Backbone bond lengths (Angstrom), bond angles and torsions (degrees), N, CA, C in turn:
res aa  C-N    CA-C-N  psi(-1)  N-CA   C-N-CA  omega(-1)  CA-C   N-CA-C  phi
1 G - - - 1.361 - - 1.544 109.72 -
2 C 1.357 118.16 -44.15 1.496 116.41 -178.51 1.471 111.02 -69.85
3 L 1.351 118.44 -20.16 1.511 121.59 177.96 1.535 109.65 -85.17
4 G 1.305 118.26 -1.24 1.462 119.63 -174.09 1.540 116.52 67.78
5 L 1.259 113.47 30.26 1.524 119.79 176.88 1.439 109.94 -100.46
6 Q 1.376 118.35 130.94 1.447 119.32 177.64 1.460 109.08 -79.60
7 L 1.407 115.20 145.57 1.416 120.58 -177.63 1.497 118.51 -56.25
8 E 1.367 116.44 -38.28 1.380 121.12 173.19 1.508 116.66 -60.77
9 K 1.333 116.25 -36.70 1.365 119.15 -179.22 1.479 111.29 -70.09
10 R 1.455 114.97 -37.60 1.447 117.71 178.61 1.520 112.91 -65.58
11 Q 1.389 115.48 -35.16 1.496 118.04 179.55 1.479 111.44 -69.77
12 E 1.307 116.38 -34.84 1.441 117.25 177.24 1.544 118.00 -64.04
13 N 1.380 110.26 -27.95 1.444 116.07 -173.92 1.542 107.97 -120.33
14 E 1.340 115.55 47.42 1.381 118.92 -171.61 1.663 116.70 -51.03
15 D 1.302 111.09 -35.18 1.397 117.44 -173.95 1.479 114.39 -98.74
16 N 1.346 120.91 8.23 1.400 117.96 -173.90 1.513 112.51 -79.67
17 R 1.323 120.16 174.52 1.419 125.66 -170.27 1.534 111.06 -64.48
18 L 1.293 115.68 -39.15 1.446 116.57 -174.26 1.518 108.58 -66.60
19 N 1.365 120.50 -40.50 1.422 122.30 -176.28 1.584 109.20 -67.73
20 K 1.334 112.66 -31.66 1.511 116.30 177.90 1.502 109.47 -67.72
21 I 1.356 119.41 -38.13 1.444 123.82 -178.58 1.552 106.34 -67.99
22 I 1.303 116.58 -46.22 1.464 120.96 178.62 1.615 111.73 -56.43
23 H 1.243 116.64 -45.10 1.411 121.21 175.74 1.521 110.82 -63.62
24 G 1.286 119.74 -41.63 1.452 119.89 174.80 1.494 113.49 -63.13
25 L 1.303 117.63 -41.49 1.431 120.82 -178.45 1.556 109.60 -63.73
26 C 1.320 117.38 -37.69 1.529 119.09 177.87 1.587 109.68 -68.65
27 Q 1.265 116.22 -38.34 1.417 117.82 178.63 1.445 113.94 -67.29
28 G 1.427 112.70 -41.62 1.504 120.15 177.46 1.533 110.90 -58.56
29 Y 1.327 114.93 -41.83 1.499 117.98 179.86 1.511 109.83 -64.66
30 R 1.313 118.79 -39.76 1.512 119.33 178.99 1.492 110.36 -60.43
31 R 1.379 116.59 -43.01 1.448 120.34 179.66 1.551 114.10 -61.86
32 I 1.335 111.00 -37.58 1.511 119.24 179.86 1.553 107.03 -61.08
33 L 1.291 117.31 -42.93 1.497 122.60 -173.54 1.591 108.50 -66.84
34 H 1.331 115.92 -31.28 1.413 119.65 -171.80 1.534 113.77 -105.64
35 S 1.323 117.57 0.88 1.411 122.86 -174.48 1.538 106.95 -75.63
36 P 1.415 118.11 132.97 1.444 119.85 177.33 1.494 111.78 -81.59
37 D 1.359 121.08 -10.59 1.434 127.24 176.20 1.513 116.66 -89.77
38 I 1.210 117.87 -7.15 1.496 122.40 -178.89 1.408 111.19 -119.98
39 P 1.383 118.64 125.10 1.551 119.34 179.10 1.504 116.03 -50.20
40 H 1.210 121.77 140.64 1.461 127.73 -179.11 1.545 110.47 -80.62
41 I 1.287 117.42 65.09 1.436 119.66 -170.31 1.542 105.98 -117.63
42 F 1.259 118.47 -6.04 1.562 120.81 -178.67 1.491 113.41 -96.73
43 H 1.317 112.64 153.49 1.450 121.13 -170.46 1.479 106.85 -138.07
44 D 1.391 119.94 172.73 1.373 119.50 -174.31 1.520 112.12 -65.41
45 R 1.330 117.42 -30.39 1.469 117.83 174.20 1.449 117.55 -57.82
46 D 1.347 118.44 -34.40 1.457 123.72 175.53 1.537 109.81 -58.34
47 F 1.461 113.17 -41.49 1.464 115.66 -171.56 1.480 104.75 -77.07
48 I 1.356 120.10 -33.26 1.471 120.77 -174.44 1.523 108.72 -72.14
49 Y 1.359 119.86 -36.11 1.402 120.29 179.90 1.570 111.56 -73.86
50 M 1.359 114.26 -27.90 1.490 116.21 172.37 1.491 108.44 -64.85
51 L 1.292 117.79 -41.11 1.595 118.44 -175.88 1.566 103.04 -70.39
52 R 1.264 125.19 -37.59 1.410 124.49 -179.86 1.471 113.43 -62.38
53 E 1.368 113.99 -38.87 1.453 117.61 176.55 1.530 109.99 -66.04
54 L 1.342 117.48 -45.26 1.457 119.72 -178.43 1.474 107.56 -63.32
55 R 1.325 120.39 -37.50 1.542 119.51 175.92 1.480 112.80 -53.17
56 F 1.405 111.81 -45.16 1.464 117.46 -174.17 1.531 110.44 -69.38
57 E 1.381 113.48 -29.68 1.440 115.58 -172.85 1.455 113.38 -95.37
58 L 1.364 121.51 5.65 1.484 126.03 174.93 1.540 107.08 -56.26
59 M 1.243 118.59 145.31 1.443 121.30 -168.25 1.511 112.87 -88.01
60 N 1.327 119.62 -31.90 1.396 120.89 179.86 1.527 114.92 -105.45
61 L 1.354 115.54 155.12 1.421 118.64 179.48 1.556 114.29 -125.95
62 N 1.286 110.53 131.97 1.522 119.60 179.40 1.594 105.45 -78.99
63 E 1.334 118.61 104.89 1.394 121.35 -171.65 1.536 110.48 -70.74
64 I 1.363 118.58 -18.62 1.464 119.67 -176.61 1.532 109.19 -82.22
65 E 1.387 115.10 -47.25 1.470 118.08 -174.69 1.482 112.22 -97.04
66 H 1.354 115.24 -5.52 1.477 119.64 -178.39 1.564 113.70 60.51
67 T 1.283 116.46 33.08 1.452 119.50 -179.71 1.549 106.62 -123.11
68 S 1.240 117.89 151.08 1.493 125.23 178.34 1.506 109.20 -77.59
69 I 1.334 121.00 126.67 1.431 118.92 176.55 1.555 107.85 -132.98
70 G 1.276 117.41 23.86 1.501 120.57 -174.05 1.517 112.78 -82.30
71 E 1.320 115.98 -148.85 1.411 123.16 -173.24 1.524 112.48 -93.91
72 I 1.303 117.61 139.06 1.499 121.81 159.61 1.499 106.30 -91.77
73 T 1.175 120.47 126.93 1.468 128.08 -179.31 1.453 114.73 -105.52
74 P 1.297 122.07 156.57 1.500 122.87 179.13 1.592 108.31 -55.78
75 R 1.265 114.99 -42.89 1.449 115.79 179.59 1.587 116.84 -65.41
76 S 1.328 116.83 -38.98 1.441 122.97 176.62 1.565 110.68 -68.05
77 L 1.350 115.57 -29.50 1.509 118.45 172.89 1.455 109.92 -72.08
78 L 1.346 120.24 -42.20 1.440 120.35 177.48 1.565 113.52 -62.78
79 R 1.261 118.21 -39.85 1.472 123.84 171.46 1.473 113.62 -53.53
80 A 1.360 112.29 -50.08 1.482 118.87 -179.66 1.513 112.24 -64.19
81 L 1.286 117.73 -38.18 1.411 120.79 180.00 1.540 110.83 -69.28
82 E 1.368 117.41 -38.22 1.472 123.71 178.88 1.540 108.12 -59.16
83 D 1.324 117.44 -33.83 1.450 120.75 -170.76 1.601 107.16 -90.52
84 N 1.292 119.41 -29.70 1.488 120.55 -167.97 1.578 113.23 -116.28
85 F 1.215 122.20 -19.81 1.419 124.48 -174.24 1.557 109.51 -126.45
86 N 1.336 112.06 35.62 1.478 120.59 177.06 1.503 110.56 -98.58
87 G 1.355 115.98 -168.59 1.471 119.18 177.31 1.537 111.20 97.89
88 T 1.365 118.56 -9.41 1.445 120.60 176.25 1.522 107.35 -96.22
89 R 1.328 116.88 -179.89 1.352 122.89 178.30 1.530 111.42 -77.67
90 M 1.314 123.44 159.65 1.484 124.07 -170.50 1.499 114.15 -52.61
91 E 1.421 113.59 -45.18 1.478 114.71 -178.10 1.554 111.49 -70.00
92 E 1.264 116.53 -26.15 1.447 118.83 -179.19 1.572 110.71 -77.80
93 F 1.298 112.15 -35.68 1.525 116.32 174.33 1.521 113.19 -66.34
94 D 1.356 116.11 -31.78 1.481 118.75 176.27 1.522 108.73 -69.01
95 K 1.285 120.05 -30.95 1.422 118.26 177.09 1.574 113.45 -73.93
96 V 1.343 115.60 -26.22 1.481 120.64 174.35 1.620 104.83 -68.54
97 V 1.301 118.08 -47.75 1.385 119.10 -177.50 1.471 112.59 -62.60
98 N 1.371 118.21 -41.01 1.455 123.62 -177.38 1.512 108.89 -69.35
99 T 1.367 118.37 -33.81 1.505 119.68 179.26 1.508 107.64 -66.38
100 F 1.324 119.81 -50.43 1.492 118.82 -176.48 1.592 107.80 -62.96
101 S 1.328 114.27 -42.80 1.503 116.77 -175.17 1.465 111.38 -62.58
102 T 1.331 116.48 -35.95 1.471 120.31 -177.68 1.508 109.45 -70.68
103 V 1.332 118.22 -46.96 1.459 121.65 -173.80 1.507 110.84 -72.68
104 V 1.293 120.41 -44.20 1.459 123.86 173.48 1.524 109.27 -62.59
105 G 1.352 114.38 -40.86 1.506 117.29 -176.99 1.478 110.66 -65.24
106 E 1.363 122.98 -24.58 1.479 123.67 171.85 1.470 111.79 -61.47
107 Q 1.368 115.58 -28.57 1.508 117.89 178.95 1.498 111.10 -92.68
108 C 1.366 114.96 -37.40 1.578 118.35 -175.40 1.555 102.95 -135.65
109 P 1.324 120.24 98.48 1.437 123.72 -167.60 1.564 115.04 -57.30
110 D 1.356 119.38 -22.67 1.438 120.59 -178.33 1.486 109.54 -65.32
111 F 1.349 123.96 -15.17 1.418 124.25 177.49 1.549 115.47 -76.44
112 F 1.367 109.98 -14.80 1.480 113.15 172.26 1.523 112.62 -62.06
113 S 1.288 117.09 -20.19 1.465 119.22 -174.58 1.477 111.66 -65.86
114 L 1.381 117.63 -26.08 1.492 119.87 178.30 1.524 114.26 -59.65
115 I 1.316 113.54 -29.05 1.504 113.76 -178.03 1.446 113.28 -64.27
116 N 1.367 116.90 -40.35 1.457 121.41 -176.46 1.591 111.80 -96.60
117 E 1.292 119.40 -21.63 1.386 121.99 -175.72 1.526 118.57 -106.74
118 K 1.348 113.60 2.31 1.508 115.52 -170.18 1.527 107.36 -68.01
119 Q 1.335 120.73 -27.42 1.364 122.20 -171.62 1.570 106.68 -68.68
120 Q 1.308 123.60 -26.75 1.431 125.16 177.66 1.551 112.84 -73.79
121 S 1.313 115.26 -25.46 1.495 116.97 -170.79 1.591 110.28 -121.07
122 Q 1.284 115.38 -6.89 1.475 117.28 -178.00 1.478 112.90 -75.74
123 R 1.299 120.60 131.74 1.449 127.42 -179.05 1.543 111.01 -85.07
124 N 1.336 113.24 151.96 1.480 113.37 173.24 1.491 109.10 -84.79
125 V 1.315 116.31 169.89 1.506 123.58 -172.75 1.607 110.26 -61.87
126 P 1.265 120.16 -44.98 1.463 116.06 178.93 1.538 112.78 -60.01
127 T 1.327 117.40 -37.49 1.477 123.26 -176.60 1.564 104.07 -69.04
128 I 1.216 118.25 -45.77 1.563 123.24 -176.90 1.562 107.57 -58.12
129 L 1.362 109.71 -51.27 1.522 114.93 -177.60 1.476 115.28 -65.21
130 R 1.346 114.08 -39.93 1.409 114.83 -177.21 1.580 107.88 -70.51
131 S 1.296 123.32 -38.00 1.432 125.72 172.48 1.552 113.75 -56.41
132 S 1.321 113.09 -45.32 1.420 119.33 -178.01 1.547 110.38 -68.12
133 M 1.272 120.39 -34.94 1.476 124.06 177.26 1.522 112.04 -69.76
134 K 1.358 115.19 -22.48 1.509 115.40 179.51 1.514 113.99 -101.00
135 L 1.366 118.34 13.69 1.435 117.44 175.47 1.444 111.18 -57.98
136 D 1.327 121.04 146.03 1.424 124.77 172.12 1.485 113.27 -71.32
137 P 1.295 119.60 154.98 1.502 124.17 -171.47 1.555 108.89 -50.18
138 T 1.311 119.00 -39.75 1.477 119.23 -173.61 1.510 110.95 -64.98
139 R 1.394 116.29 -49.60 1.402 119.56 174.68 1.513 114.60 -59.07
140 R 1.347 111.73 -39.46 1.458 116.41 -175.09 1.571 111.30 -63.36
141 R 1.428 111.47 -37.93 1.478 114.72 -177.69 1.552 109.72 -71.82
142 L 1.402 114.83 -30.44 1.517 116.39 -176.61 1.622 112.70 -77.79
143 Y 1.281 114.55 -45.03 1.454 116.20 -172.64 1.554 114.11 -138.61
144 G 1.300 117.46 -0.24 1.525 116.88 178.47 1.530 108.77 -86.09
145 R 1.382 109.69 149.76 1.524 117.84 175.77 1.520 104.08 -130.49
146 Y 1.285 114.40 168.48 1.444 121.70 171.11 1.532 109.89 -69.97
147 K 1.297 117.56 164.07 1.499 121.00 -168.59 1.518 111.41 -109.41
148 L 1.329 112.00 143.07 1.452 118.19 171.65 1.549 109.14 -119.62
149 I 1.339 118.00 119.82 1.397 126.31 -173.89 1.571 103.92 -97.39
150 I 1.282 118.40 119.67 1.447 125.15 177.96 1.568 108.08 -102.87
151 D 1.341 114.12 104.77 1.423 122.98 -174.41 1.508 111.63 -85.31
152 E 1.344 115.54 117.48 1.514 118.11 -177.21 1.574 109.71 -77.03
153 S 1.293 118.56 -9.83 1.452 122.08 179.87 1.549 109.42 -94.29
154 E 1.285 115.05 176.83 1.547 122.51 178.40 1.562 108.02 -115.17
155 D 1.387 114.00 4.87 1.460 114.08 -174.53 1.616 113.36 -122.93
156 E 1.322 110.07 22.03 1.496 116.50 -178.36 1.453 113.97 63.73
157 S 1.354 114.73 33.99 1.520 114.50 177.32 1.491 115.16 -61.11
158 A 1.284 114.94 -31.61 1.549 120.70 -177.06 1.508 106.52 -64.42
159 V 1.287 120.56 -35.79 1.486 123.60 -176.99 1.535 107.82 -62.71
160 R 1.376 117.62 -49.02 1.499 121.92 178.76 1.564 107.98 -58.84
161 L 1.351 116.63 -42.62 1.428 117.63 -175.89 1.514 111.02 -63.18
162 L 1.357 115.80 -39.81 1.523 117.87 178.26 1.488 113.72 -51.03
163 F 1.331 110.67 -40.47 1.518 115.10 -178.82 1.504 112.72 -82.93
164 Q 1.312 115.84 -39.74 1.474 118.50 179.51 1.575 110.18 -62.70
165 L 1.273 117.86 -33.58 1.529 116.68 -176.62 1.516 108.91 -90.64
166 G 1.337 120.46 5.64 1.407 119.42 177.58 1.501 118.17 75.38
167 I 1.372 114.26 9.37 1.422 120.74 176.86 1.510 111.87 -66.46
168 L 1.347 117.35 -40.86 1.378 128.03 167.85 1.506 114.77 -108.82
169 N 1.314 113.20 141.70 1.510 118.67 -177.36 1.509 105.43 -90.94
170 S 1.374 115.15 127.42 1.443 121.25 -179.92 1.454 114.39 -74.36
171 D 1.319 121.43 -5.31 1.391 128.12 176.13 1.482 110.44 -64.75
172 P 1.412 122.51 116.55 1.458 121.70 -176.56 1.472 111.05 -60.22
173 S 1.314 125.09 -20.72 1.349 123.93 -179.16 1.529 112.26 -79.73
174 Q 1.362 116.10 -9.19 1.513 123.03 177.04 1.528 110.22 -107.48
175 T 1.233 119.00 -37.67 1.505 124.87 -170.92 1.503 111.13 -130.88
176 T 1.289 117.08 134.03 1.385 121.78 171.10 1.530 113.03 -125.79
177 V 1.229 115.68 133.05 1.576 126.25 -179.72 1.434 109.73 -97.57
178 F 1.322 118.44 124.47 1.432 124.88 170.62 1.526 110.59 -113.91
179 R 1.273 113.23 116.80 1.533 122.32 -177.55 1.408 109.00 -125.96
180 M 1.382 115.23 123.62 1.475 121.39 176.43 1.468 114.25 -102.89
181 S 1.330 118.45 140.13 1.537 117.95 -175.89 1.568 106.52 -95.37
182 D 1.379 111.78 168.50 1.439 120.24 175.92 1.466 114.95 -106.43
183 F 1.388 116.71 14.69 1.444 117.24 178.77 1.573 108.31 -65.29
184 P 1.354 117.86 147.84 1.428 121.15 -174.75 1.553 111.63 -55.12
185 N 1.366 117.39 -34.69 1.393 116.74 -173.34 1.542 114.37 -77.26
186 D 1.384 111.43 -11.45 1.484 118.67 -178.21 1.470 111.33 -99.77
187 V 1.375 116.74 -26.24 1.493 115.99 -174.07 1.456 113.46 -63.57
188 D 1.312 119.27 -38.77 1.457 120.10 -177.06 1.549 110.76 -106.53
189 N 1.324 118.09 23.22 1.410 124.55 -176.48 1.606 108.57 -82.71
190 E 1.268 117.54 90.42 1.443 117.87 -175.06 1.565 110.78 -68.12
191 L 1.415 116.33 -30.89 1.442 117.41 179.24 1.570 111.73 -65.10
192 R 1.281 115.52 -36.77 1.468 123.33 176.33 1.507 109.27 -63.93
193 N 1.289 122.04 -40.85 1.431 125.46 -178.90 1.513 108.15 -68.41
194 V 1.287 117.30 -40.74 1.498 119.67 176.15 1.469 109.07 -61.77
195 E 1.252 121.22 -43.06 1.468 124.04 -172.59 1.494 105.65 -64.76
196 I 1.332 119.96 -44.16 1.455 123.17 -174.40 1.580 106.23 -68.37
197 L 1.328 118.39 -41.60 1.430 122.90 -178.16 1.556 107.46 -61.15
198 S 1.301 116.53 -46.45 1.431 120.11 -178.15 1.537 110.40 -63.20
199 N 1.284 121.16 -34.11 1.482 123.16 177.23 1.539 110.78 -72.89
200 I 1.375 117.05 -38.01 1.436 118.94 170.79 1.504 112.33 -58.64
201 K 1.295 116.64 -43.78 1.513 123.82 179.82 1.593 106.33 -54.88
202 L 1.360 114.51 -47.93 1.527 116.06 179.13 1.420 111.91 -58.73
203 C 1.370 115.19 -40.68 1.560 116.92 -179.59 1.543 114.69 -64.29
204 M 1.355 110.06 -37.94 1.479 116.59 175.95 1.531 112.96 -59.17
205 E 1.291 114.77 -43.29 1.428 120.00 -176.29 1.569 112.40 -72.34
206 T 1.260 117.31 -30.66 1.429 123.39 -174.50 1.517 113.58 -96.96
207 G 1.274 116.74 -10.39 1.548 121.44 174.40 1.470 115.20 85.07
208 K 1.314 115.43 28.85 1.469 117.38 -179.38 1.533 110.11 -87.52
209 T 1.313 117.45 167.52 1.524 120.47 175.46 1.515 106.46 -100.04
210 I 1.307 117.15 133.09 1.441 118.88 176.21 1.550 112.19 -113.47
211 L 1.234 113.53 149.85 1.520 122.70 177.79 1.487 106.41 -119.22
212 M 1.351 121.39 117.86 1.437 123.99 -179.19 1.541 109.93 -109.60
213 I 1.313 110.21 123.30 1.465 118.14 -176.93 1.589 108.22 -119.97
214 N 1.343 114.57 125.77 1.495 120.97 178.60 1.576 108.84 51.84
215 T 1.306 112.94 51.23 1.495 116.78 -175.05 1.547 107.92 -114.78
216 G 1.313 119.60 26.07 1.520 121.47 -179.25 1.451 110.84 -55.28
217 R 1.289 121.20 -31.47 1.478 120.15 -172.24 1.587 111.14 -70.44
218 I 1.288 118.58 -14.54 1.473 117.33 -179.99 1.513 111.87 -116.86
219 H 1.308 116.30 7.59 1.468 118.30 179.63 1.603 113.82 -61.89
220 G 1.315 108.38 -35.03 1.514 109.90 177.80 1.519 116.62 -62.93
221 S 1.298 115.78 -24.15 1.495 120.87 178.96 1.520 109.29 -73.81
222 L 1.357 114.76 -21.89 1.446 118.77 -172.20 1.528 112.80 -112.44
223 Y 1.374 112.55 26.89 1.495 120.38 -177.59 1.488 115.62 -56.47
224 D 1.306 114.54 -46.81 1.510 120.31 177.50 1.508 112.80 -67.18
225 V 1.314 117.23 -33.80 1.518 124.17 -179.88 1.494 107.58 -65.83
226 F 1.347 118.34 -51.76 1.423 123.85 -173.71 1.584 105.95 -65.82
227 N 1.424 116.95 -33.35 1.466 117.47 -176.60 1.546 106.46 -81.65
228 Q 1.241 120.19 -5.34 1.478 120.39 -169.14 1.435 115.41 53.85
229 N 1.356 115.08 39.63 1.389 120.54 179.91 1.494 109.65 -88.06
230 F 1.249 114.91 84.82 1.519 124.81 -172.97 1.433 115.86 -101.07
231 S 1.345 110.24 145.73 1.564 115.71 171.06 1.493 105.79 -106.87
232 I 1.319 119.30 143.84 1.416 124.28 -179.53 1.497 112.48 -120.03
233 M 1.351 111.98 130.17 1.448 117.99 176.42 1.545 106.20 -117.30
234 A 1.284 115.60 116.42 1.528 123.02 -175.49 1.423 110.65 -123.68
235 T 1.373 115.24 141.48 1.409 126.39 171.19 1.540 108.13 -127.26
236 E 1.256 114.11 179.18 1.494 119.15 178.10 1.539 111.24 -62.83
237 E 1.355 120.02 -23.84 1.433 125.01 -171.16 1.501 109.14 -107.52
238 S 1.255 119.21 -30.10 1.506 119.44 -173.66 1.521 115.99 -145.84
239 R 1.236 117.72 169.30 1.375 123.69 -176.68 1.563 110.44 -146.03
240 K 1.310 119.33 119.49 1.422 122.16 -176.31 1.556 112.44 -123.51
241 I 1.281 117.66 137.03 1.445 125.64 -174.76 1.562 102.09 -108.37
242 F 1.373 114.01 136.68 1.475 118.96 178.65 1.546 108.69 -131.72
243 S 1.349 111.94 150.33 1.465 117.27 177.10 1.508 108.31 -145.71
244 K 1.369 116.43 148.65 1.434 119.93 -175.80 1.522 112.35 -83.38
245 V 1.286 116.47 138.53 1.497 126.03 -179.47 1.468 110.18 -128.76
246 A 1.242 121.85 126.76 1.506 122.91 178.59 1.513 105.73 -92.45
247 I 1.306 118.38 113.83 1.511 125.11 176.45 1.551 104.63 -118.04
248 G 1.298 112.43 114.12 1.442 116.71 -177.58 1.496 111.56 58.81
249 P 1.345 121.31 -135.55 1.464 122.13 -177.75 1.593 109.77 -84.28
250 K 1.229 118.03 -1.79 1.449 119.62 -179.39 1.458 116.53 -107.25
251 T 1.357 117.55 141.35 1.484 120.07 169.56 1.590 108.84 -107.01
252 I 1.318 115.61 125.99 1.468 118.48 -175.32 1.529 105.40 -125.39
253 D 1.390 110.29 157.48 1.460 122.10 173.49 1.569 107.42 -84.61
254 V 1.321 116.52 128.28 1.472 119.91 -179.63 1.478 104.31 -120.24
255 V 1.383 111.68 143.09 1.452 118.21 174.40 1.501 111.99 -73.99
256 V 1.262 121.30 131.61 1.519 125.56 -178.98 1.571 106.31 -107.02
257 H 1.273 114.97 109.18 1.477 120.46 176.42 1.569 107.96 -67.86
258 E 1.316 113.22 143.83 1.447 114.62 -175.76 1.534 113.05 -67.56
259 D 1.255 120.75 -15.77 1.403 121.94 178.70 1.598 111.26 -91.40
260 F 1.303 116.68 -1.97 1.440 117.58 -179.31 1.459 112.85 -63.87
261 Q 1.316 119.56 139.99 1.421 122.48 177.86 1.457 112.20 -140.81
262 C 1.271 126.08 150.88 1.461 129.15 -171.32 1.549 110.68 -136.91
263 I 1.334 115.18 123.54 1.429 117.08 175.37 1.562 107.37 -120.34
264 V 1.258 116.23 128.22 1.541 122.30 179.42 1.459 109.39 -107.21
265 H 1.345 118.43 127.87 1.511 124.81 -173.66 1.540 107.02 -106.92
266 I 1.324 114.90 130.46 1.436 123.13 176.82 1.543 108.88 -132.89
267 K 1.303 120.22 159.25 1.369 122.74 175.95 1.597 107.47 -96.77
268 R 1.239 116.62 147.63 1.524 120.63 -179.80 1.549 106.67 -60.53
269 S 1.342 117.65 -34.26 1.488 115.79 -179.81 1.469 114.48 -65.32
270 E 1.359 118.78 -17.47 1.468 128.04 176.23 1.475 114.77 -89.58
271 F 1.302 115.33 -16.87 1.457 123.21 -167.92 1.517 112.79 -58.62
272 K 1.301 114.54 -41.59 1.467 118.72 -169.75 1.552 112.33 -67.83
273 D 1.321 114.32 -17.02 1.479 118.63 -178.37 1.473 110.57 -94.82
274 I 1.294 124.07 0.44 1.408 126.01 -176.10 1.573 109.88 -96.08
275 P 1.336 121.35 121.65 1.416 122.28 -178.36 1.506 115.31 -62.87
276 A 1.323 118.76 145.99 1.453 126.39 -179.48 1.577 112.27 -51.83
277 P 1.273 113.92 -42.04 1.584 115.68 -177.38 1.533 109.65 -58.53
278 F 1.388 115.36 -42.39 1.497 116.54 178.23 1.532 112.29 -62.78
279 L 1.380 113.26 -44.21 1.443 117.83 179.69 1.492 116.26 -59.70
280 S 1.341 112.03 -31.07 1.492 114.64 -171.94 1.633 111.34 -78.76
281 R 1.328 113.56 -10.63 1.516 118.97 173.83 1.572 110.10 -62.19
282 F 1.358 116.74 -22.38 1.395 119.90 -165.30 1.435 114.54 -119.29
283 Q 1.343 120.38 154.69 1.508 120.05 159.62 1.575 105.74 -80.96
284 K 1.328 114.16 128.81 1.437 121.07 -174.66 1.523 116.57 -105.60
285 Y 1.328 111.02 137.82 1.510 114.13 -174.55 1.531 106.48 -144.21
286 S 1.340 113.20 133.02 1.451 124.07 -177.17 1.564 108.28 -95.97
287 F 1.288 116.44 128.11 1.473 121.59 179.25 1.465 110.94 -125.31
288 S 1.353 114.33 134.63 1.502 122.30 179.83 1.514 108.10 -146.02
289 I 1.327 115.12 150.72 1.426 122.08 168.61 1.556 114.31 -55.40
290 S 1.220 116.04 -42.65 1.468 121.23 -175.99 1.601 107.04 -64.92
291 D 1.306 116.86 -44.76 1.500 120.56 175.45 1.533 112.69 -57.31
292 F 1.341 115.26 -46.23 1.408 122.29 177.96 1.584 111.35 -57.98
293 Y 1.293 111.62 -46.03 1.469 118.62 178.41 1.601 112.54 -56.86
294 R 1.360 111.51 -46.15 1.475 116.69 179.94 1.523 109.59 -65.01
295 I 1.375 118.82 -40.69 1.418 119.15 179.80 1.585 111.95 -64.09
296 Q 1.291 116.88 -42.53 1.440 122.00 178.91 1.597 108.28 -63.43
297 L 1.291 117.36 -37.96 1.446 123.18 -173.47 1.513 108.55 -67.88
298 R 1.289 118.33 -40.51 1.480 121.72 178.92 1.526 113.76 -62.29
299 E 1.338 118.55 -22.85 1.448 123.76 -170.18 1.554 111.88 -96.34
300 I 1.397 116.26 -0.13 1.453 116.01 177.91 1.527 107.95 -107.00
301 P 1.293 117.95 161.54 1.480 121.72 -176.75 1.547 113.56 -56.98
302 I 1.353 117.94 155.02 1.403 123.65 -168.24 1.580 110.31 -56.91
303 E 1.376 110.35 -46.44 1.507 117.45 -174.35 1.521 107.31 -61.36
304 D 1.335 118.22 -37.87 1.511 120.73 178.38 1.522 109.54 -70.22
305 Q 1.272 120.07 -31.28 1.434 124.73 179.51 1.544 106.80 -65.88
306 K 1.356 119.82 -46.99 1.377 123.49 176.78 1.523 112.10 -60.14
307 L 1.374 118.61 -42.48 1.401 121.02 178.02 1.538 113.65 -61.36
308 M 1.360 113.03 -42.64 1.461 117.52 -179.93 1.592 111.92 -65.52
309 K 1.334 113.09 -39.06 1.537 117.46 -179.15 1.579 107.25 -67.09
310 N 1.340 115.27 -39.38 1.444 114.19 178.75 1.500 111.96 -67.41
311 I 1.337 120.33 -38.66 1.460 120.04 177.21 1.561 108.58 -63.75
312 E 1.381 118.96 -41.63 1.421 123.46 -179.79 1.611 110.67 -57.53
313 T 1.301 113.41 -44.63 1.451 122.82 -178.94 1.565 108.40 -57.98
314 K 1.322 114.18 -48.27 1.451 120.02 -175.59 1.509 111.49 -71.84
315 V 1.282 116.89 -31.94 1.519 120.03 -179.49 1.552 106.61 -74.59
316 R 1.380 117.69 -39.06 1.437 118.18 178.04 1.576 108.79 -61.07
317 S 1.391 115.80 -45.59 1.416 121.14 -178.82 1.507 113.69 -59.94
318 F 1.336 115.44 -37.42 1.487 120.04 174.90 1.596 111.69 -64.86
319 I 1.390 112.21 -42.90 1.517 115.36 -176.27 1.553 105.16 -70.38
320 D 1.256 123.22 -41.60 1.499 122.47 179.11 1.457 111.61 -60.22
321 H 1.342 117.50 -38.67 1.523 121.99 -179.40 1.457 113.71 -68.24
322 F 1.324 114.16 -56.33 1.475 122.55 -172.24 1.486 114.55 -92.77
323 G 1.332 116.95 -7.89 1.466 116.62 -178.25 1.470 113.62 -92.73
324 K 1.310 117.33 1.91 1.411 120.19 178.31 1.513 111.67 -86.41
């Protein structure tokens, strides 16, 4: 169903390649859920949105039924995994890719190629996130979700990287940052919560991008927004999307502009306390300074890479010697 295939069509072609791939994807997802080497942060919604993305990316189109019935390729599977089964550390994501590649490869051997060739076509996290943020409204409605940034640091380094890399626009007319404090006077300040939610409502209506930092206290008010549980009112001339937002004692319907985007920031140290159903509402991405350093290092000439690695080795030696 998520791939847009009618049941009758699947039954008629029970042994075809597409059905074998679908079977492999389902088995791969089961292995992910039970693997001791992969964090248990994924949920059915992650798998469903991966299938929805694969559906949109299928290459051929059935002009009669207007459904995609073409090929799922190793590259399109990798792209869908990057968007929907991310948020882990690099070595853990490699295990996710290898698991799906192996299981689907048992059905269609060309998918085994992902295990050895993924390094050539695998995108880094900033590139994945940047591409996802630039999806057109149609694709965003079909398989896009809001974003959860998992910061490996304790000093909000990921927030600075989002702006430095141009993923977020620092222009206040484009992006608004909402940051809540943990001071005792702020924790139970309902008036402050209402003020922030009212400003978020305005951003939703005007199509701005919001970055939410340490905002767990108001996440419950945005339950339908995070779930993208939208109501649509359409006429011949216009189309409006609404979502419910709880502001103070009232729950109101808020217009959601098609350009509105939301990024929630959390620290890795807080990650273990967040339930999987909440995590599954988002596309998840892990950000760290070390990953950013490795990405930048790959993009400079080989000689400069050797020089930087030599400097790194000497700096580490200095720290190990004098830091004790």
